[in-house]
N, C-alpha and C positions, 0 to 999 in steps of 0.2 A: 503494500499500500505507499510507505514510503515511498519507493521509485517511481511507485504511479505520479506522486502528486508533486516531486520532482521535476519527473517528462514534463506532466502538462503545466507547471513553473517554466517552465526553459522552453516549451512552446507559444506561452503567451506573451513572454518579452518581442518575438517578430511582430506579433500578430499589431501589436498596442502600437509599434517604430511605424509602422505602412500603415494602420489610420493614424498618426500624427500628422506623418510624411505626405500623402494624402489632402489631407485637411489643410495644412499648412499651403500648400501648394495652389491648395484650388478658390478657395478664400483669397488668395491675393490675386487670383486670375480674375474673380468677380468684377466687373463695372463699379468704380467707385470708389471712394475710400473713407477712411474714419473720419476725417477730418471736410468730408464735402457735405457745407452746408445751403442752405438756402440766400445767405449772407454770407458775401463772397471773404474770406480771411483773409488778411493783410499775408503779401508774400513773407517778410519778415518772420509774421507771427506762426506763420505754417510751417517753417522752415526750420524755429523753436521748437515747435511741437513733435514735426518728424526727427530733433536730435533728441528728444528729450527719450521717446520711444522707438529711440535707435531704426527709423524707417527711412532713416536717411545711406544705413548700409548698403551694400549689394547683397541682392537676394540672398544667395546663399549662406553671407556672417547676419541674417537675421535668423536662415535657421538654424545654424550650428549655436548659436547665442540663446536662440530659444530652447533646445533641446540642453544645453549647457543649467537652464536655469529649473527645464521641468526633474532633468535627474534628481536637483536639492531639493524637490516638493515643493516649487515655487511657479505657479501658475500665471503670473504676472501683474501687472494692473491694466483695471481696465478703462477702454478708449473715455467712454462716455460715462464714466461714474471717478471722477478727477478724485483722487485721496480715501480708492477703495480698490482694495486686489481680487484681484478673482476670484482668489483662497474664501477670502470673507463673503464673496456676494452668495456662493457656491452654499458655504458653510450657514451662510442664512435661509435659503430655498433649501435645503434638501428635507428639514426636517417635515415641512408640508408637501413636500413629492412624496415622500420615501409615506406618511402616513395615510396619505389617499392612496399611493401601491401596496400597503401593505389592507387596508379594509377589499381594493377590486379583488385583491386576490384572497381571501377569506371568503367577498359571495362566490367568487368564480369555482374553489373548492367547495364550497358546502353546497350552493346549488347543483351546480354541475357535476363532482363526485357523485349528492344524491340519487342524483335523473341516470348518471350511466349507472351505476351496480342496479337500479330496480329496474332498467330497460335489460341488463342482462339476463338479469334473472327471470324473465319469459320474452323471451329475442321471438321475432316475427309475432306479434302479438299488437296489440293497443298499447301496450304499458309502453311497449319498445318501441313503436313508430312516433309518437306524439310526441316523446319529450326528443328523440331524433331530431325529428322535423324540425321543432323547436332551436336545436343545439345550430342545423344549418343555417337559418333563421340567421340566427347572433350572428355565425360566423360571416355570411355574407353582408351583413349591415355598418356601416363603418359608424363610428364616433363621433366622428363633424355631422353622423343625419341622427342617429339616435337621440344623442345630447338636445340638439332640439326641438325633436320630436319628446322626449321626458320631460322637460321643461316646458313647452305647449300643453300639455294634457295637464299635469300635477302644479306646474306653478304657473301656470294664464286663467283655464281652463276653472279648474278643482281648489288651485288657489291652495293647497295641502302644503308644499314645501316650499320652502326659498330658493332662489332661481341663479342664485350668486354669491361667493362669499366661501369664508371656509373660518368654522368655528365661530361667527359673529352672531348668528341665531341659531336657536333649537333646530336640526333635522336638515340643515343648510350641505352635512358632508353627506347624505345619502344620492341623493341625483347625479354627485362626481361619480361616484364610488361604484355605482350602478351601470353608467355609462360606460367606468373605464373596465370594470370586470365582465361586461355581458359574452365578449367577445373571446375570451379566454375562458370562461364559462363551461360556453358551449364545446371549448376544445377541448376541456376536462370532461367533460359529459362523453364525447366519443372517443378517450385516451379510456377512460375508464372500464366503457363498457366493454372494448375492448381485451382488455386487461384480462377483466372478468370471466367476460365467456370463454376465454382459454386458460385460465384457472379451474372454471367449473368446469370443464372436460377431460382436466386428470384423474386421476387411476386413486389417487388417495379422498380426492375430492368424494368420490363414486363410494369406498372401502367408507369413509366417514356416514356415509348417508345411508349405508349397506347396516352402519350400527345401531342405528335408528338414533343418531344427534337427531335433535330438532334444527329447522333450516336455518333458524336464525343463528347458531353458535356454528354452524356448517360456512357460513357465509363471513361471520365475524373473526371468527378463529380460526379457522383455515385457509378460506379464500381471498379475506384481502388483502389480506401483506400484500402476497406474491401478484394479486390485484391489481392495484394502485402504483406498481412499480414503474408503468408507463409516465402516469400523471408526477413521482417523486423526478424523475427523466428530466420532466417539462417544467417542473416549477422553477431551474435556475435559468434559461431563458428566457422564463414565463415572469420572472418579479421583473427584469432586469428589462424586459421590454415595456411591462405595465412604468418604470420609472420614464424610459423613450416615449411611450405613448401619451402619457400624461398630457403632455405640450398644448396637447389639441384641448383635451380636456379643461387644463386648466384655462387655455384660451376664452372657452364658451363660457366657462363658470368664472372669471374673472377672481381666476385661484392666486395668490401671490408665491407660487411655488418656480421651481427651477424653470420651467416651462416659460416663463413670462418673461426671466430675463436671457435666454434664449432667442425667444422669436425678438425680442426688442435688439438682442447682439447683431441679429442674422439683419432686419431692417438699417441698423445703424451701423455696418459692418465691423463691429468691434472684433478686430479678429484674435485677441487674445480669450475674448468673453468667448466667442466660437469654440479657439482651440481647449481652453480650458473644458467647457461642459461636454465636448466632444471627447475626450483626453477622457474624462472622470468617467462617462456612461461606458464609452469600452472596457473600461477597468471592471466595471461594473460585471458586464455581462463577460467578462472571462471569470469574474470570482465566482459570481454564481451559475456556472457550469460546470465548474471547478466543486462547489456545495453538493448539484443535484448527481454527481456521475461520482463522488465518493455517498450518499446516502444511499443511492440505489447500489453500490456493492454492499453497502452493512444490509439491505434486505435480502438481496439475491445471494443465497449461496457460492452460487459457482463461478459469480463476479469475484466472490474474496480468494475462496482457491485461485482463481489466476491471476490478480496480483500477487497472493503472496507463494507463487510459483508452483502451486497445484494443477492436476491433468484435471 
């Protein structure tokens, strides 16, 4: 297992480096710059600003200077928030984005996992067709469409829930969490159904049933642990995807998380903010993928034996 962890960590370094390199040159290839305002900036002022942020250096020197700061954990100063570093901005928005992602993931696991397990218990029946149809709808419906629909129904027509903000009014976390978690609940439902169907067809499950064990014991004690392995493997990229996908939801519901800063950085050509957020999210994706692989190995004895040198 230790060898596996070291191997994965070594593989993640070039991945993150490629992401940093591609993002660095792409943002600078885009039209415009961080100091292009509606009101023209005096040439001497622009020159001083570019010198302050090292934009007067050749592009390759800017790149290596950024890498040097990055290896020290410094994501640089923000171009659009004078006096604030990217590290500080990310630290202020991360708790809200992480909380939103946690609630969305919880909704996905509870709704999707329950639907998938119940669908697997009676395949090719109404108990299977109805939740899987809804899961397909959830997969196909993007958050930028589902969010406004929920706002229209529950916020405007029924006036049951707030339509904007985070933690300011009772219930204002429900609509964003449901919007973000719905698509992932659909994926979890399909994965848990597939995993449970495979496990329920195994010989040891038939043996447990032949011994006269109640169905709930067969499912909970014997089938569930193996059936949720595909879901566990999906959790790593799912949570990282929830953090990245929250940008759209945060914009719709006016949530002051990382998404707001990232969207504003894209419009303002805030190079360091764009780079810092991209690097941060890439690192999270690698980290959560690693966690999900470890959890899947812990649940699956065959994978554990493989990592430990067994056959």
